[in-house]
C-alpha positions in Angstrom: -3.9 58.9 -9.6 -2.9 56.4 -6.9 0.6 56.1 -5.5 1.9 52.6 -5.3 5.4 52.0 -3.8 7.5 49.7 -5.9 9.1 47.9 -3.0 7.9 47.7 0.6 10.2 48.2 3.5 9.7 46.2 6.7 10.0 47.6 10.2 13.3 45.8 11.0 15.0 47.5 8.0 13.8 50.9 9.3 15.0 50.2 12.9 18.4 48.9 11.5 18.8 52.1 9.4 17.9 54.4 12.3 20.2 52.5 14.7 23.1 52.6 12.3 22.5 56.2 11.4 22.4 57.2 15.1 25.7 55.3 15.7 27.3 57.0 12.7 26.2 60.4 14.1 27.6 59.6 17.5 30.9 58.5 16.0 31.0 61.7 13.9 30.4 63.9 16.9 33.0 62.0 18.9 35.6 62.3 16.3 34.8 66.0 15.8 35.1 66.6 19.6 38.4 64.7 20.0 39.9 65.2 16.6 42.7 67.3 18.0 43.7 64.5 20.4 44.3 61.4 18.1 45.8 59.3 20.8 42.7 59.5 22.9 40.5 58.6 19.9 42.7 55.5 19.3 42.5 54.4 22.9 38.7 54.9 23.0 38.3 53.0 19.7 40.4 50.1 21.0 38.3 50.1 24.2 35.1 50.1 22.2 36.2 47.2 19.9 37.5 45.3 23.0 34.2 45.7 24.8 32.2 44.7 21.7 34.3 41.6 21.1 34.0 40.6 24.8 30.3 41.2 24.9 29.7 39.2 21.6 31.8 36.3 22.9 30.5 36.2 26.4 26.8 36.9 25.7 26.1 35.5 22.3 28.6 33.3 20.5 30.0 31.0 23.2 26.8 30.5 25.2 24.8 30.0 22.0 27.2 27.4 20.6 27.4 25.6 24.0 23.7 25.4 24.4 23.2 24.4 20.8 25.7 21.5 21.2 24.1 20.4 24.5 20.7 20.4 22.9 21.9 18.5 19.8 23.6 15.9 22.0 20.6 15.5 24.2 18.1 15.2 21.3 20.4 12.5 19.8 20.7 10.6 23.0 17.0 10.8 23.8 16.3 9.5 20.3 18.7 6.5 20.8 17.7 5.7 24.4 14.0 6.3 24.7 10.8 5.6 22.7 9.3 9.0 23.4 7.5 10.8 20.6 9.5 13.5 18.8 7.5 16.4 20.4 8.3 15.1 23.9 12.0 14.7 23.0 12.1 18.2 21.6 10.5 19.8 24.7 12.8 17.7 27.0 15.8 18.9 24.9 14.6 22.5 25.3 14.4 22.0 29.1 17.9 20.5 29.2 19.3 23.4 27.2 17.7 26.0 29.4 18.9 24.2 32.5 22.5 24.4 31.4 22.5 28.2 31.5 23.3 28.6 35.2 26.2 26.1 34.9 27.9 27.7 31.9 27.8 31.4 32.9 30.8 31.5 35.3 33.1 29.3 33.2 32.4 31.2 30.0 32.9 34.6 31.7 36.1 33.4 33.3 37.4 32.1 29.9 36.4 35.1 27.9 37.8 37.6 30.5 41.3 36.1 30.1 
């Protein structure tokens, strides 16, 4: 008698479950330890949410959007102004997008920090 699973689970699902489970355990332990001081729990929760939002904006959302738009504009302009083949235009666009990173870090951090 062979055992055959009905549905396979990939490794990313396992890692996501383990990560979420450990975060829930951490939160449960924190709330259990600080349950008698609800004001502290609220302040910590606000700080955690504030940090998460700042990190998401400063590290992922704004830089990703900015680099995406720079790449889209450069690919469009290269298509209109050059006769380069598409693979050359795409690699040039990638190089332009990567080269914008040092220039956008400080303004984004300054904007998000406000």
